C-alpha positions in Angstrom: -41.8 -98.3 -15.5 -40.7 -102.0 -15.6 -41.1 -103.8 -18.9 -40.9 -107.6 -18.8 -39.9 -109.3 -22.1 -40.3 -113.0 -22.9 -37.1 -114.3 -24.5 -37.6 -118.0 -25.1 -34.2 -119.5 -25.4 -35.7 -122.8 -26.4 -36.1 -120.8 -29.7 -32.5 -119.6 -29.5 -32.1 -120.0 -33.3 -35.2 -118.0 -34.1 -34.8 -115.0 -36.3 -36.0 -112.6 -33.7 -33.1 -113.3 -31.4 -30.3 -114.7 -33.5 -30.5 -111.9 -36.1 -30.8 -109.3 -33.4 -34.3 -107.8 -33.9 -35.2 -108.1 -30.2 -31.7 -107.4 -28.8 -30.9 -104.4 -31.0 -34.3 -102.7 -30.8 -34.8 -103.2 -27.1 -31.2 -102.2 -26.4 -31.8 -99.0 -28.4 -35.1 -98.3 -26.5 -33.3 -98.9 -23.2 -30.7 -96.2 -24.2 -33.4 -93.7 -25.2 -35.4 -94.3 -22.0 -32.9 -95.0 -19.1 -35.6 -94.2 -16.6 -37.3 -97.5 -17.4 -36.2 -101.0 -16.5 -36.3 -104.0 -18.9 -36.5 -107.5 -17.5 -35.5 -110.1 -20.1 -37.0 -113.4 -19.0 -35.1 -116.4 -20.3 -36.4 -120.0 -19.9 -32.8 -121.3 -19.8 -29.3 -119.9 -20.0 -29.2 -117.4 -22.8 -26.9 -117.9 -25.8 -24.1 -115.6 -26.8 -22.2 -112.9 -25.0 -24.8 -110.2 -25.3 -23.9 -107.0 -23.5 -27.0 -105.6 -21.7 -27.6 -102.0 -20.8 -27.5 -101.0 -17.2 -31.3 -100.9 -17.1 -31.7 -104.3 -18.8 -31.8 -107.2 -16.4 -31.5 -110.8 -17.7 -33.5 -113.3 -15.6 -33.2 -117.1 -16.1 -36.6 -118.5 -15.1 -36.0 -122.2 -15.2 -36.1 -125.2 -17.6 -37.1 -124.7 -21.2 -40.6 -125.8 -22.3 -41.0 -127.9 -25.4 -44.5 -129.5 -25.2 -47.7 -127.6 -25.7 -48.9 -128.5 -22.3 -45.8 -127.2 -20.6 -46.0 -124.0 -22.7 -49.5 -123.5 -21.6 -48.5 -124.0 -17.9 -45.5 -121.6 -18.3 -47.4 -118.7 -19.9 -50.5 -119.0 -17.7 -49.0 -119.9 -14.3 -45.2 -119.4 -14.1 -45.1 -116.2 -16.1 -47.7 -114.3 -14.1 -45.8 -115.2 -10.9 -42.6 -113.9 -12.4 -44.3 -110.7 -13.5 -45.5 -110.2 -9.9 -42.1 -111.0 -8.4 -40.3 -108.4 -10.6 -43.1 -105.8 -10.2 -43.6 -105.5 -13.9 -45.8 -102.7 -15.3 -46.2 -104.3 -18.7 -45.4 -107.6 -20.4 -44.0 -107.6 -24.0 -44.4 -110.9 -25.8 -42.0 -111.2 -28.7 -42.5 -114.9 -29.5 -46.2 -114.6 -30.4 -47.4 -115.5 -27.0 -48.8 -113.8 -23.9 -50.6 -114.9 -20.7 -54.3 -115.5 -20.5 -54.0 -115.6 -16.7 -52.9 -112.1 -15.8 -54.5 -108.7 -15.7 -51.2 -106.9 -16.4 -51.2 -104.8 -19.6 -49.7 -106.9 -22.4 -48.2 -106.0 -25.7 -47.7 -108.6 -28.5 -45.0 -108.0 -31.0 -45.7 -110.1 -34.1 -43.7 -110.5 -37.4 -44.8 -112.4 -40.5 -42.7 -115.4 -39.4 -45.3 -116.2 -36.8 -47.8 -116.9 -39.6 -45.4 -119.1 -41.6 -45.0 -116.5 -44.3 -43.1 -117.4 -47.3 -42.2 -121.0 -48.4 -41.2 -122.4 -45.0 -42.2 -122.1 -41.4 -39.8 -120.3 -39.0 -37.6 -122.5 -36.9 -39.8 -122.4 -33.8 -40.7 -125.6 -31.9 -43.8 -123.8 -30.5 -45.3 -122.7 -33.8 -48.3 -125.2 -33.4 -48.9 -123.9 -29.9 -48.9 -120.3 -31.1 -51.2 -121.0 -34.0 -53.7 -122.8 -31.8 -53.7 -120.1 -29.1 -53.1 -117.0 -31.2 -56.8 -115.9 -31.4 -56.9 -116.0 -27.6 -53.6 -114.1 -27.4 -54.8 -111.4 -29.8 -58.0 -111.0 -27.9 -56.2 -110.8 -24.5 -53.4 -108.4 -25.6 -53.9 -104.7 -24.6 -52.1 -103.7 -27.8 -50.4 -105.4 -30.7 -47.4 -104.4 -32.8 -47.2 -105.7 -36.4 -43.8 -105.4 -38.1 -45.5 -104.8 -41.5 -48.9 -104.1 -43.1 -48.8 -107.7 -44.4 -48.5 -109.0 -40.8 -51.3 -106.7 -39.7 -53.6 -108.1 -42.4 -52.9 -111.7 -41.1 -53.8 -110.5 -37.6 -57.0 -108.9 -38.7 -58.0 -112.0 -40.7 -57.7 -114.1 -37.5 -59.4 -111.6 -35.2 -61.1 -108.6 -36.9 -61.7 -106.9 -33.6 -57.9 -106.6 -33.2 -57.7 -104.0 -36.0 -58.2 -101.1 -33.6 -55.4 -102.0 -31.2 -52.8 -103.1 -33.9 -50.2 -100.7 -34.9 -47.6 -101.2 -37.7 -44.0 -100.4 -36.7 -41.2 -101.3 -39.1 -38.1 -102.8 -37.6 -35.3 -100.3 -37.1 -32.1 -100.9 -39.0 -29.3 -101.6 -36.6 -26.6 -99.1 -35.7 -23.1 -99.5 -37.1 -24.1 -100.1 -40.7 -22.9 -97.7 -43.4 -21.2 -97.8 -46.8 -17.5 -98.3 -47.0 -14.7 -97.2 -49.4 -13.5 -99.4 -52.3 -10.2 -99.9 -50.4 -12.0 -101.1 -47.3 -14.1 -103.5 -49.4 -10.9 -105.0 -50.8 -9.6 -105.6 -47.3 -12.8 -107.4 -46.4 -12.6 -109.6 -49.5 -8.9 -110.4 -48.8 -9.8 -111.5 -45.3 -12.9 -113.6 -46.1 -13.0 -114.6 -49.7 -9.4 -114.8 -51.0 -9.8 -111.4 -52.5 -12.8 -112.4 -54.7 -16.3 -110.9 -54.9 -18.9 -112.8 -52.9 -22.6 -113.3 -52.4 -23.6 -113.1 -48.7 -26.3 -115.1 -47.0 -26.6 -113.5 -43.6 -29.9 -114.8 -42.3 -30.5 -117.9 -40.3 -30.6 -121.2 -42.1 -33.3 -123.3 -40.4 -33.5 -126.5 -42.4 -31.5 -128.8 -44.6 -33.6 -128.0 -47.6 -33.0 -124.3 -47.3 -29.2 -124.9 -47.3 -29.3 -127.4 -50.1 -31.4 -125.1 -52.3 -29.0 -122.3 -51.7 -26.0 -124.4 -52.6 -27.7 -125.8 -55.7 -28.4 -122.2 -56.8 -24.8 -121.3 -56.4 -23.8 -124.4 -58.4 -26.0 -123.3 -61.2 -24.6 -119.8 -61.1 -21.0 -121.1 -61.2 -21.7 -123.5 -64.1 -23.3 -120.8 -66.2 -21.1 -117.9 -65.4 -17.7 -119.5 -65.0 -16.8 -116.9 -62.4 -14.6 -116.9 -59.3 -17.4 -115.5 -57.2 -17.6 -116.9 -53.6 -20.6 -117.5 -51.3 -20.4 -116.6 -47.6 -22.9 -118.0 -45.1 -22.7 -115.7 -42.1 -25.8 -116.6 -40.2 -26.6 -119.5 -37.8 -27.1 -122.8 -39.5 -29.6 -124.9 -37.5 -28.4 -128.4 -38.6 -26.5 -131.2 -36.7 -22.8 -130.9 -37.3 -22.6 -134.2 -39.0 -25.3 -133.3 -41.5 -23.7 -130.0 -42.2 -20.3 -131.5 -42.7 -21.6 -134.2 -45.0 -23.4 -131.6 -47.2 -20.4 -129.2 -47.4 -17.7 -131.9 -47.8 -19.3 -133.4 -50.9 -20.2 -130.0 -52.5 -18.4 -129.5 -55.8 -17.7 -125.8 -55.2 -16.8 -126.2 -51.5 -13.6 -124.2 -52.0 -15.7 -121.2 -52.9 -18.0 -121.4 -50.0 -17.2 -120.3 -46.5 -19.3 -120.8 -43.4 -18.3 -117.8 -41.2 -20.8 -118.4 -38.4 -22.6 -115.8 -36.4 -20.8 -112.5 -35.8 -21.1 -109.5 -33.6 -22.5 -106.4 -35.3 -19.2 -104.6 -36.1 -17.7 -107.7 -37.9 -21.0 -108.6 -39.6 -21.4 -105.0 -40.8 -18.1 -105.3 -42.6 -19.0 -108.6 -44.2 -22.3 -107.2 -45.3 -20.9 -104.0 -46.7 -18.2 -105.8 -48.6 -20.7 -108.2 -50.3 -21.5 -108.0 -54.1 -25.1 -108.7 -53.2 -27.1 -110.1 -50.3 -29.0 -113.3 -50.9 -31.8 -113.5 -48.2 -33.9 -116.7 -48.1 -34.9 -116.2 -44.5 -37.9 -114.2 -43.2 -36.1 -111.6 -41.1 -36.8 -108.1 -42.2 -34.1 -106.1 -40.4 -31.2 -107.5 -42.5 -32.5 -106.2 -45.9 -32.9 -102.8 -44.3 -29.3 -102.9 -43.1 -28.1 -104.0 -46.6 -29.8 -101.1 -48.2 -28.1 -98.7 -45.7 -24.7 -100.3 -46.7 -25.4 -99.9 -50.4 -25.7 -103.6 -51.1 -28.1 -105.0 -53.8 -30.8 -107.3 -52.5 -32.0 -110.8 -53.7 -34.8 -111.6 -51.2 -37.6 -114.1 -50.7 -40.9 -113.1 -52.3 -43.0 -113.0 -49.1 -45.7 -110.3 -48.7 -43.7 -108.5 -46.0 -40.5 -108.5 -48.1 -42.3 -106.9 -51.0 -43.4 -104.2 -48.6 -40.1 -103.7 -46.9 -37.9 -103.6 -50.0 -40.2 -102.3 -52.7 -38.4 -101.9 -56.0 -35.0 -102.0 -54.3 -34.7 -105.8 -54.6 -34.9 -108.8 -56.9 -37.4 -111.4 -55.7 -37.1 -115.2 -55.5 -38.9 -118.3 -54.5 -36.4 -119.5 -51.9 -37.5 -123.1 -52.5 -36.4 -122.9 -56.1 -32.6 -123.1 -56.8 -33.3 -122.1 -60.4 -35.0 -118.9 -59.3 -32.3 -118.0 -56.9 -29.6 -118.7 -59.5 -31.4 -116.7 -62.1 -31.4 -113.5 -59.9 -27.7 -114.1 -59.0 -26.8 -114.2 -62.6 -28.9 -111.1 -63.4 -27.3 -108.9 -60.7 -23.9 -110.3 -61.7 -24.2 -109.5 -65.4 -26.1 -106.2 -65.3 -24.1 -103.5 -63.6 -26.7 -100.9 -64.4 -29.4 -103.0 -62.7 -27.1 -103.4 -59.7 -26.5 -99.6 -59.4 -30.2 -99.0 -59.8 -31.0 -101.4 -56.9 -28.5 -99.6 -54.7 -30.0 -96.2 -55.5 -33.5 -97.4 -54.9 -32.4 -98.9 -51.6 -30.9 -95.6 -50.4 -34.3 -94.1 -50.8 -36.4 -97.1 -49.5 -34.4 -97.4 -46.3 -35.3 -93.9 -45.1 -38.4 -95.5 -43.5 -36.2 -97.6 -41.2 -33.8 -95.0 -39.9 -32.9 -96.1 -36.4 -33.8 -93.1 -34.2 -37.3 -92.6 -35.6 -38.2 -96.2 -35.9 -36.9 -97.1 -32.4 -38.9 -94.2 -30.9 -42.1 -95.3 -32.7 -41.6 -98.9 -31.4 -41.1 -97.6 -27.8 -44.3 -95.5 -28.0 -46.3 -98.5 -29.3 -45.0 -100.6 -26.4 -45.7 -98.0 -23.8 -49.2 -97.5 -25.2 -50.2 -100.9 -23.8 -49.7 -99.7 -20.2 -52.3 -97.9 -18.1 -52.8 -94.3 -19.1 -51.1 -92.9 -15.9 -48.0 -95.0 -16.4 -47.8 -94.6 -20.1 -48.0 -90.8 -19.8 -44.7 -90.8 -17.9 -42.8 -92.5 -20.7 
């Protein structure tokens, strides 16, 4: 079976790609099902040195699309032609879009970020196009995968008839994440934070306000606690270099803040496991699951999906409020019993996201969109 996947590089900073949800999960599925071929359709040269499995074929399909009119043309005319060219059996839409102009079975994979969950919209230029066309996409899709029950409720609110064809599949936690010894943590801190404990923000930062709120929160924490705690920003920051430089260069505690940039999984796993706590103001759901595997306490945005994913294993914040973020930073810093409790609850909570079972469930949901004869061979 040939599964074609739409990877819109015009959204190269989107959580689904930059934080590895699509890459990690589809790579894992490709390993489990080597008899199938995955066609990754890019609309421009893809970012990063991603290593694809032998049965994963990247295809650059032409210039990026930025206007709603061009997006309509791409999905309804160019995409169907590409699907025919590569003899696809099924199309998987991971950016909230599918084609209205093809009879090929289509599966939509939707996260809460598509609905603007939380206190900010995801960093997607085509969010208006998606919102306008989403009822049509939901109706056209053969099957729909929601990454949380919260997301499923949003889908059903838009199109009640979609309830029967919408399955909930939680994102699988990535491979390579596990607790580390105290000695290993000390080595990580020596390398990245001058030997000091650190808060880690590992998700994408998509706006100036998101970054400023995080830095303001850290300032409040530093003023009140008088600690030598550091803050590491390990995700992609979607800001012009001049704006980023201006913000950081004038920041009072700039010597205690490090922008490490985006890392490969092995390096990022060490950064995450060595953290005192993860501060997560983005909408991605996979990172909190990985933090729970690593035994790292969570401070996460209070969106509906996050409440569902993390349960009692996290402290919740309004990511638009520096005071709220700082309050939870101080709480997890001062209360060791609370910190230990969050780690223990996380160990139990993360069982639902164990990679082998979650990946297999996602694969079955994708294959279910295909015709019965083809799906049966999966």
